[in-house]
C-alpha positions in Angstrom: -13.6 2.3 -15.0 -12.7 0.5 -18.2 -9.8 2.8 -19.3 -7.6 5.5 -17.8 -7.3 7.9 -20.7 -7.8 11.5 -19.6 -8.6 10.4 -16.1 -6.7 11.9 -13.1 -5.0 9.7 -10.5 -3.5 10.7 -7.2 -0.8 8.4 -5.8 0.9 8.4 -2.4 4.4 6.9 -2.1 5.0 7.7 -5.7 8.7 8.1 -5.3 9.6 4.4 -5.5 8.3 0.9 -5.8 4.7 0.2 -6.6 3.7 3.8 -6.5 6.3 4.8 -9.0 5.4 2.0 -11.4 1.7 2.8 -11.1 2.6 6.4 -12.3 4.6 5.0 -15.2 1.9 2.6 -16.4 -0.9 5.1 -16.0 1.0 7.8 -17.9 1.4 5.3 -20.8 -2.4 5.0 -20.8 -3.0 8.7 -21.0 -3.8 9.3 -17.3 -2.9 12.6 -15.7 -1.0 12.3 -12.4 -0.9 14.0 -9.0 2.0 12.4 -7.2 3.1 12.7 -3.6 5.9 11.3 -1.4 7.8 12.3 1.7 11.0 11.7 -0.3 11.5 14.6 -2.8 14.4 12.9 -4.4 12.3 9.9 -5.2 9.6 12.1 -6.6 12.1 13.8 -8.9 13.2 10.3 -10.2 9.6 9.4 -10.9 9.1 12.7 -12.8 12.2 11.9 -14.8 10.7 8.6 -15.8 7.6 10.4 -17.1 9.4 13.1 -19.1 8.4 11.7 -22.4 4.8 11.1 -21.5 2.0 13.3 -22.9 0.1 13.8 -19.6 0.0 16.5 -16.9 2.1 15.6 -13.9 2.1 17.5 -10.6 4.1 16.6 -7.5 4.0 17.5 -3.8 6.0 16.5 -0.7 3.4 15.0 1.6 3.6 13.2 4.9 0.5 11.0 4.7 0.3 10.8 8.5 -0.5 14.6 8.6 -4.2 15.4 8.0 -3.6 19.0 7.0 -1.0 18.0 4.4 -3.3 15.4 2.9 -6.2 17.9 2.8 -4.1 20.5 1.1 -2.8 18.0 -1.4 -6.3 16.9 -2.3 -7.4 20.5 -2.8 -4.4 21.3 -4.9 -4.9 18.2 -7.1 -8.4 19.4 -8.1 -7.2 23.0 -8.5 -4.3 21.9 -10.8 -6.1 19.1 -12.7 -9.8 20.2 -12.6 -10.9 16.9 -11.1 -9.6 13.6 -9.7 -10.9 10.1 -10.4 -8.6 7.8 -8.4 -6.6 7.8 -5.2 -4.0 5.1 -4.7 -3.2 5.0 -1.0 0.1 3.2 -1.4 2.6 4.8 1.0 3.7 2.4 3.8 6.4 1.5 6.3 7.4 -1.6 8.3 8.4 -2.3 11.9 10.1 -5.4 13.2 9.5 -5.8 16.9 7.8 -7.9 19.6 4.6 -6.7 21.0 6.3 -6.2 24.4 9.3 -4.5 22.9 7.6 -2.0 20.6 7.7 1.6 22.0 4.5 3.7 21.9 6.4 6.1 19.6 7.1 3.3 17.1 3.5 2.2 17.2 2.2 5.7 16.6 4.7 6.1 13.7 3.6 3.0 11.8 -0.2 3.5 12.6 0.1 7.1 11.5 1.5 6.2 8.0 0.0 2.8 7.3 -3.5 3.3 8.6 -4.2 7.0 9.2 -2.6 7.8 5.9 -5.1 5.5 4.1 -8.0 7.0 6.1 -6.9 10.6 5.3 -6.4 9.8 1.7 -9.8 8.1 1.4 -11.8 10.7 3.2 -10.1 13.8 1.7 -10.4 12.4 -1.9 -13.6 10.5 -1.8 -16.0 13.5 -2.0 -13.9 14.9 -4.9 -13.9 11.6 -6.7 -17.7 11.3 -6.3 -18.1 14.6 -8.2 -16.8 12.8 -11.3 -19.3 9.9 -11.1 -16.5 7.6 -12.3 -13.8 6.8 -9.8 -12.0 4.4 -7.6 -10.3 4.2 -4.2 -7.4 1.8 -4.2 -6.0 1.0 -0.7 -2.8 -1.1 -0.4 -3.0 -3.6 2.4 -0.7 -6.6 2.4 -0.3 -10.4 2.6 0.1 -9.5 6.3 -3.4 -8.1 6.2 -4.6 -11.7 5.7 -2.3 -13.6 8.0 -0.3 -12.6 11.1 3.4 -13.1 11.6 5.6 -13.0 14.7 7.5 -9.7 15.1 5.0 -8.0 12.7 2.2 -7.2 15.2 2.2 -3.5 14.4 2.4 -4.0 10.7 -0.2 -6.7 10.9 -2.5 -4.4 12.9 -2.3 -1.6 10.3 -2.8 -3.8 7.3 -5.7 -5.8 8.8 -7.2 -2.4 9.6 -6.8 -1.2 6.0 -8.5 -4.3 4.8 -11.5 -3.9 7.1 -11.8 -0.2 6.4 -11.7 -0.8 2.6 -14.1 -3.7 2.6 -16.6 -1.7 4.6 -16.1 1.3 2.3 -16.7 -0.9 -0.8 -20.1 -2.1 0.6 -21.2 1.5 1.4 -20.3 2.5 -2.2 -22.2 -0.4 -3.5 -25.3 0.7 -1.6 -24.9 4.3 -2.8 -24.4 3.3 -6.4 -22.5 6.6 -6.9 -20.2 5.5 -9.7 -17.2 5.1 -7.3 -15.7 1.8 -6.2 -13.0 0.5 -3.9 -10.3 -2.2 -4.0 -8.3 -3.8 -1.2 -4.8 -4.9 -2.5 -2.8 -7.6 -0.8 0.7 -7.9 -2.2 3.1 -10.6 -1.2 6.8 -10.2 -1.6 7.2 -7.2 -3.9 10.7 -6.0 -4.8 10.6 -2.6 -3.1 12.6 -0.7 -0.5 10.2 -1.4 2.4 12.5 -4.0 4.0 15.6 -1.8 3.7 13.7 1.2 5.2 12.0 -0.8 8.0 12.6 -0.1 11.6 13.9 -3.1 13.5 14.4 -3.0 17.3 16.4 -5.3 19.5 13.4 -6.9 21.1 13.5 -9.4 18.3 16.6 -10.9 20.0 14.4 -12.2 22.8 12.9 -14.6 20.3 16.4 -15.6 19.1 16.2 -13.5 16.0 18.8 -11.1 14.7 17.3 -7.9 13.3 19.9 -7.4 10.6 19.8 -11.0 9.4 16.0 -11.0 9.5 15.9 -7.9 7.2 18.3 -9.6 4.8 16.3 -12.8 4.8 13.1 -10.9 4.2 14.7 -9.0 1.3 15.4 -12.4 -0.4 11.6 -13.1 -0.3 10.8 -10.0 -2.3 10.7 -11.5 -5.8 7.8 -9.9 -7.6 8.8 -6.8 -9.7 6.9 -3.7 -8.7 5.9 -3.1 -12.3 4.1 -6.5 -12.3 2.3 -5.6 -9.1 1.3 -2.2 -10.7 0.0 -4.0 -13.8 -2.2 -6.3 -11.8 -3.6 -3.5 -9.7 -4.7 -1.5 -12.7 -6.2 -4.7 -14.2 -8.1 -5.2 -11.0 -9.4 -1.7 -11.1 -10.7 -2.2 -14.6 -12.4 -5.4 -13.6 -13.9 -3.8 -10.5 -12.5 -6.5 -8.2 -13.0 -6.2 -4.5 -9.8 -7.8 -3.4 -6.5 -8.5 -5.2 -3.8 -11.0 -4.1 -0.5 -10.4 -5.8 2.1 -13.3 -5.9 2.0 -17.0 -5.2 3.1 -16.4 -1.6 0.0 -14.3 -1.0 -2.3 -16.7 -2.7 -0.8 -19.7 -0.9 -0.9 -18.2 2.6 -4.4 -17.0 2.0 -5.5 -20.5 1.1 -3.8 -22.0 4.1 -5.5 -19.4 6.4 -8.9 -20.3 4.9 -8.3 -24.0 5.4 -6.9 -23.7 9.0 -8.0 -20.3 10.2 -6.1 -20.6 13.5 -3.9 -23.6 12.8 -1.8 -21.6 10.3 -0.3 -19.8 13.3 1.4 -23.0 14.5 2.8 -23.6 11.0 4.2 -20.1 10.9 5.8 -20.4 14.3 7.3 -23.8 13.2 8.7 -22.3 10.0 10.1 -19.3 11.9 12.0 -21.7 14.3 13.2 -23.7 11.4 14.5 -20.6 9.7 16.4 -19.5 12.8 18.2 -22.9 12.9 19.2 -22.6 9.3 20.3 -19.0 9.8 
């Protein structure tokens, strides 16, 4: 896909952050938009940013963890726009907890949004995108889909799963030669609300970590503007890349993991202990 003019893109989590900026940049390039988010106020803000654009924009409140809602949204997208070329499975949440301390309800919550949301978005939109013969599946994993971190086991699990799911999908699409491709995106610290909206439970204290301080410290690491992340994602789609690392933090940790595939865990644990002492 060399350009986005008169294409149709569906975006989850379009009410803020990367999803919102993807909508803004795509609209500037003449791409029509089907936007969803669980946050209707955020969706309204995105629509306001698009008021001067010359493209068709539709919105829908969608919980990506609910199959029927995703199925209905996909059908409405084609009904309202005539076709759909891209799905950006961008919606995501975070959970800070030890493995032992995470409740099953918390695990089901994060897996439902971060993994099943991507699965539903891919499977419901893929047959519709194939009908155009010119499309793309863009799934947002994370830096934490490349390396694991303490207190992020659930988030790691979902983002590693997104990576594996997307890389397998890409190979199947290559074999089919159907005109549709797939991209796995691994952002580092992007300046979004994910840390502010994360669930943090008290099990972190068993590791000597304060949930509130950890959230504030993580926020300080979110340096890359979401509009820059969106720009790089669209560039990767146009270049038909298989994987995109966003930010020097993602690129550095990916390199370390490649050099010392298991040794990086000791480095991470050491850095975490050092951070606690300084905190």
